[in-house]
KOLGUKOL-318458 format. One record per atom (N, C-alpha, C): residue number from 1; residue in one letter; atom name; x negated, y negated, z negated. Coordinates in steps of 0.2 Angstrom, whole numbers, m for minus. Atoms other than C-alpha are relative to their C-alpha. Layout:
seq=NUM type=A atom=CA c1=X c2=Y c3=Z
...
% end
This chain:
seq=1 type=X atom=N c1=4 c2=m6 c3=m4
seq=1 type=X atom=CA c1=m209 c2=m638 c3=m58
seq=1 type=X atom=C c1=m8 c2=m4 c3=m1
seq=2 type=X atom=N c1=4 c2=m1 c3=0
seq=2 type=X atom=CA c1=m221 c2=m645 c3=m54
seq=2 type=X atom=C c1=m8 c2=m4 c3=m4
seq=3 type=X atom=N c1=3 c2=5 c3=5
seq=3 type=X atom=CA c1=m227 c2=m656 c3=m69
seq=3 type=X atom=C c1=m7 c2=6 c3=m3
seq=4 type=X atom=N c1=1 c2=m6 c3=0
seq=4 type=X atom=CA c1=m229 c2=m637 c3=m75
seq=4 type=X atom=C c1=m8 c2=5 c3=2
seq=5 type=X atom=N c1=6 c2=m5 c3=m8
seq=5 type=X atom=CA c1=m242 c2=m630 c3=m59
seq=5 type=X atom=C c1=m5 c2=m6 c3=m1
seq=6 type=X atom=N c1=5 c2=3 c3=1
seq=6 type=X atom=CA c1=m253 c2=m644 c3=m62
seq=6 type=X atom=C c1=m6 c2=0 c3=m7
seq=7 type=X atom=N c1=5 c2=0 c3=9
seq=7 type=X atom=CA c1=m255 c2=m644 c3=m82
seq=7 type=X atom=C c1=m6 c2=6 c3=m2
seq=8 type=X atom=N c1=5 c2=m7 c3=m1
seq=8 type=X atom=CA c1=m258 c2=m624 c3=m78
seq=8 type=X atom=C c1=m7 c2=m6 c3=3
seq=9 type=X atom=N c1=5 c2=1 c3=m2
seq=9 type=X atom=CA c1=m269 c2=m629 c3=m67
seq=9 type=X atom=C c1=m6 c2=m5 c3=0
seq=10 type=X atom=N c1=6 c2=5 c3=0
seq=10 type=X atom=CA c1=m281 c2=m642 c3=m72
seq=10 type=X atom=C c1=m1 c2=5 c3=m7
seq=11 type=X atom=N c1=3 c2=m6 c3=3
seq=11 type=X atom=CA c1=m280 c2=m629 c3=m89
seq=11 type=X atom=C c1=m2 c2=3 c3=4
seq=12 type=X atom=N c1=11 c2=m5 c3=m3
seq=12 type=X atom=CA c1=m292 c2=m618 c3=m79
seq=12 type=X atom=C c1=m1 c2=0 c3=3
seq=13 type=X atom=N c1=10 c2=4 c3=m2
seq=13 type=X atom=CA c1=m302 c2=m629 c3=m70
seq=13 type=X atom=C c1=m3 c2=1 c3=m7
seq=14 type=X atom=N c1=4 c2=1 c3=5
seq=14 type=X atom=CA c1=m306 c2=m634 c3=m86
seq=14 type=X atom=C c1=m4 c2=6 c3=m6
seq=15 type=X atom=N c1=1 c2=m10 c3=6
seq=15 type=X atom=CA c1=m307 c2=m613 c3=m97
seq=15 type=X atom=C c1=m6 c2=0 c3=7
seq=16 type=X atom=N c1=3 c2=m4 c3=m3
seq=16 type=X atom=CA c1=m318 c2=m611 c3=m78
seq=16 type=X atom=C c1=m7 c2=m5 c3=m4
seq=17 type=X atom=N c1=7 c2=5 c3=m1
seq=17 type=X atom=CA c1=m330 c2=m628 c3=m82
seq=17 type=X atom=C c1=m2 c2=1 c3=m8
seq=18 type=X atom=N c1=3 c2=m4 c3=7
seq=18 type=X atom=CA c1=m332 c2=m623 c3=m100
seq=18 type=X atom=C c1=m4 c2=7 c3=2
seq=19 type=X atom=N c1=9 c2=m8 c3=0
seq=19 type=X atom=CA c1=m339 c2=m606 c3=m95
seq=19 type=X atom=C c1=m7 c2=1 c3=6
seq=20 type=X atom=N c1=8 c2=0 c3=m4
seq=20 type=X atom=CA c1=m349 c2=m612 c3=m82
seq=20 type=X atom=C c1=m5 c2=m3 c3=m6
seq=21 type=X atom=N c1=6 c2=6 c3=6
seq=21 type=X atom=CA c1=m358 c2=m626 c3=m92
seq=21 type=X atom=C c1=m4 c2=4 c3=m5
seq=22 type=X atom=N c1=1 c2=m4 c3=7
seq=22 type=X atom=CA c1=m361 c2=m611 c3=m107
seq=22 type=X atom=C c1=m4 c2=7 c3=2
seq=23 type=X atom=N c1=6 c2=m3 c3=m2
seq=23 type=X atom=CA c1=m370 c2=m598 c3=m95
seq=23 type=X atom=C c1=m3 c2=m5 c3=2
seq=24 type=X atom=N c1=5 c2=0 c3=m6
seq=24 type=X atom=CA c1=m379 c2=m612 c3=m84
seq=24 type=X atom=C c1=m3 c2=m1 c3=m10
seq=25 type=X atom=N c1=5 c2=4 c3=3
seq=25 type=X atom=CA c1=m385 c2=m619 c3=m101
seq=25 type=X atom=C c1=m2 c2=7 c3=m7
seq=26 type=X atom=N c1=2 c2=m8 c3=1
seq=26 type=X atom=CA c1=m388 c2=m598 c3=m108
seq=26 type=X atom=C c1=m5 c2=1 c3=5
seq=27 type=X atom=N c1=8 c2=m4 c3=m2
seq=27 type=X atom=CA c1=m399 c2=m596 c3=m92
seq=27 type=X atom=C c1=m5 c2=m5 c3=2
seq=28 type=X atom=N c1=6 c2=3 c3=5
seq=28 type=X atom=CA c1=m406 c2=m610 c3=m97
seq=28 type=X atom=C c1=m9 c2=m5 c3=m5
seq=29 type=X atom=N c1=2 c2=m3 c3=5
seq=29 type=X atom=CA c1=m412 c2=m605 c3=m112
seq=29 type=X atom=C c1=m6 c2=5 c3=1
seq=30 type=X atom=N c1=1 c2=m4 c3=m1
seq=30 type=X atom=CA c1=m415 c2=m589 c3=m105
seq=30 type=X atom=C c1=m9 c2=m2 c3=5
seq=31 type=X atom=N c1=6 c2=2 c3=m8
seq=31 type=X atom=CA c1=m430 c2=m596 c3=m90
seq=31 type=X atom=C c1=m4 c2=m2 c3=m7
seq=32 type=X atom=N c1=10 c2=5 c3=0
seq=32 type=X atom=CA c1=m441 c2=m608 c3=m102
seq=32 type=X atom=C c1=m1 c2=5 c3=m9
seq=33 type=X atom=N c1=2 c2=m8 c3=9
seq=33 type=X atom=CA c1=m439 c2=m594 c3=m119
seq=33 type=X atom=C c1=m8 c2=5 c3=6
seq=34 type=X atom=N c1=6 c2=m2 c3=m6
seq=34 type=X atom=CA c1=m447 c2=m582 c3=m102
seq=34 type=X atom=C c1=m7 c2=m3 c3=3
seq=35 type=X atom=N c1=7 c2=4 c3=m1
seq=35 type=X atom=CA c1=m460 c2=m597 c3=m97
seq=35 type=X atom=C c1=m3 c2=m1 c3=m5
seq=36 type=X atom=N c1=5 c2=4 c3=4
seq=36 type=X atom=CA c1=m465 c2=m599 c3=m114
seq=36 type=X atom=C c1=m4 c2=6 c3=0
seq=37 type=X atom=N c1=3 c2=m6 c3=3
seq=37 type=X atom=CA c1=m467 c2=m582 c3=m118
seq=37 type=X atom=C c1=m7 c2=2 c3=5
seq=38 type=X atom=N c1=3 c2=1 c3=m6
seq=38 type=X atom=CA c1=m476 c2=m581 c3=m100
seq=38 type=X atom=C c1=m8 c2=m3 c3=m2
seq=39 type=X atom=N c1=5 c2=4 c3=5
seq=39 type=X atom=CA c1=m487 c2=m595 c3=m107
seq=39 type=X atom=C c1=m4 c2=0 c3=m3
seq=40 type=X atom=N c1=3 c2=m1 c3=7
seq=40 type=X atom=CA c1=m492 c2=m589 c3=m122
seq=40 type=X atom=C c1=m6 c2=7 c3=1
seq=41 type=X atom=N c1=7 c2=m8 c3=m3
seq=41 type=X atom=CA c1=m502 c2=m571 c3=m114
seq=41 type=X atom=C c1=m3 c2=m4 c3=5
seq=42 type=X atom=N c1=8 c2=0 c3=m3
seq=42 type=X atom=CA c1=m512 c2=m582 c3=m101
seq=42 type=X atom=C c1=m5 c2=m3 c3=m2
seq=43 type=X atom=N c1=6 c2=2 c3=2
seq=43 type=X atom=CA c1=m526 c2=m592 c3=m103
seq=43 type=X atom=C c1=4 c2=m9 c3=m2
seq=44 type=X atom=N c1=m2 c2=7 c3=1
seq=44 type=X atom=CA c1=m525 c2=m611 c3=m109
seq=44 type=X atom=C c1=3 c2=m4 c3=4
seq=45 type=X atom=N c1=0 c2=4 c3=m6
seq=45 type=X atom=CA c1=m527 c2=m620 c3=m90
seq=45 type=X atom=C c1=6 c2=5 c3=m1
seq=46 type=X atom=N c1=m8 c2=1 c3=m6
seq=46 type=X atom=CA c1=m515 c2=m611 c3=m81
seq=46 type=X atom=C c1=5 c2=1 c3=m4
seq=47 type=X atom=N c1=m9 c2=1 c3=3
seq=47 type=X atom=CA c1=m500 c2=m610 c3=m95
seq=47 type=X atom=C c1=m1 c2=m5 c3=2
seq=48 type=X atom=N c1=m3 c2=9 c3=m3
seq=48 type=X atom=CA c1=m503 c2=m629 c3=m91
seq=48 type=X atom=C c1=4 c2=1 c3=5
seq=49 type=X atom=N c1=m5 c2=3 c3=m5
seq=49 type=X atom=CA c1=m497 c2=m626 c3=m75
seq=49 type=X atom=C c1=2 c2=4 c3=4
seq=50 type=X atom=N c1=m3 c2=m2 c3=m2
seq=50 type=X atom=CA c1=m488 c2=m613 c3=m73
seq=50 type=X atom=C c1=6 c2=m2 c3=m1
seq=51 type=X atom=N c1=m7 c2=2 c3=0
seq=51 type=X atom=CA c1=m474 c2=m621 c3=m82
seq=51 type=X atom=C c1=1 c2=m7 c3=4
seq=52 type=X atom=N c1=m2 c2=3 c3=m6
seq=52 type=X atom=CA c1=m478 c2=m635 c3=m68
seq=52 type=X atom=C c1=4 c2=2 c3=5
seq=53 type=X atom=N c1=1 c2=5 c3=m2
seq=53 type=X atom=CA c1=m478 c2=m629 c3=m59
seq=53 type=X atom=C c1=6 c2=9 c3=4
seq=54 type=X atom=N c1=m5 c2=m7 c3=1
seq=54 type=X atom=CA c1=m465 c2=m612 c3=m63
seq=54 type=X atom=C c1=m2 c2=6 c3=4
seq=55 type=X atom=N c1=4 c2=m5 c3=m4
seq=55 type=X atom=CA c1=m481 c2=m600 c3=m56
seq=55 type=X atom=C c1=m4 c2=3 c3=m4
seq=56 type=X atom=N c1=3 c2=m3 c3=7
seq=56 type=X atom=CA c1=m491 c2=m590 c3=m62
seq=56 type=X atom=C c1=m7 c2=m1 c3=6
seq=57 type=X atom=N c1=6 c2=3 c3=m3
seq=57 type=X atom=CA c1=m512 c2=m591 c3=m59
seq=57 type=X atom=C c1=2 c2=8 c3=9
seq=58 type=X atom=N c1=1 c2=m6 c3=m5
seq=58 type=X atom=CA c1=m510 c2=m570 c3=m53
seq=58 type=X atom=C c1=6 c2=2 c3=4
seq=59 type=X atom=N c1=m5 c2=1 c3=m7
seq=59 type=X atom=CA c1=m493 c2=m573 c3=m43
seq=59 type=X atom=C c1=m1 c2=m2 c3=7
seq=60 type=X atom=N c1=6 c2=3 c3=m7
seq=60 type=X atom=CA c1=m502 c2=m585 c3=m32
seq=60 type=X atom=C c1=0 c2=3 c3=4
seq=61 type=X atom=N c1=5 c2=m3 c3=m2
seq=61 type=X atom=CA c1=m512 c2=m575 c3=m29
seq=61 type=X atom=C c1=2 c2=6 c3=3
seq=62 type=X atom=N c1=m1 c2=m3 c3=m1
seq=62 type=X atom=CA c1=m504 c2=m561 c3=m26
seq=62 type=X atom=C c1=5 c2=1 c3=7
seq=63 type=X atom=N c1=m4 c2=2 c3=m5
seq=63 type=X atom=CA c1=m490 c2=m569 c3=m12
seq=63 type=X atom=C c1=m4 c2=m2 c3=5
seq=64 type=X atom=N c1=5 c2=2 c3=m7
seq=64 type=X atom=CA c1=m507 c2=m577 c3=m1
seq=64 type=X atom=C c1=m5 c2=2 c3=m1
seq=65 type=X atom=N c1=6 c2=m4 c3=0
seq=65 type=X atom=CA c1=m517 c2=m560 c3=m5
seq=65 type=X atom=C c1=m2 c2=m5 c3=0
seq=66 type=X atom=N c1=9 c2=6 c3=4
seq=66 type=X atom=CA c1=m531 c2=m569 c3=m13
seq=66 type=X atom=C c1=m2 c2=6 c3=m5
seq=67 type=X atom=N c1=0 c2=m4 c3=6
seq=67 type=X atom=CA c1=m540 c2=m559 c3=m25
seq=67 type=X atom=C c1=m5 c2=m7 c3=m7
seq=68 type=X atom=N c1=3 c2=4 c3=2
seq=68 type=X atom=CA c1=m551 c2=m574 c3=m29
seq=68 type=X atom=C c1=2 c2=m8 c3=4
seq=69 type=X atom=N c1=0 c2=10 c3=m6
seq=69 type=X atom=CA c1=m551 c2=m595 c3=m27
seq=69 type=X atom=C c1=m6 c2=m2 c3=4
% end
């Protein structure tokens, strides 16, 4: 009885683990696609900076409440 219960728990954990990994990969792909799309719409200099920092120049200015650098 305990053997079957352990197998059920193990299989359930594997299913949940695979689903979690699949969702994580999809989220990474969507995030990368959004960053690439955002990068193409910006100036070339700030596109490279936003890929490094994860935030665009406009977003940083809004957060800091600054109009010009």
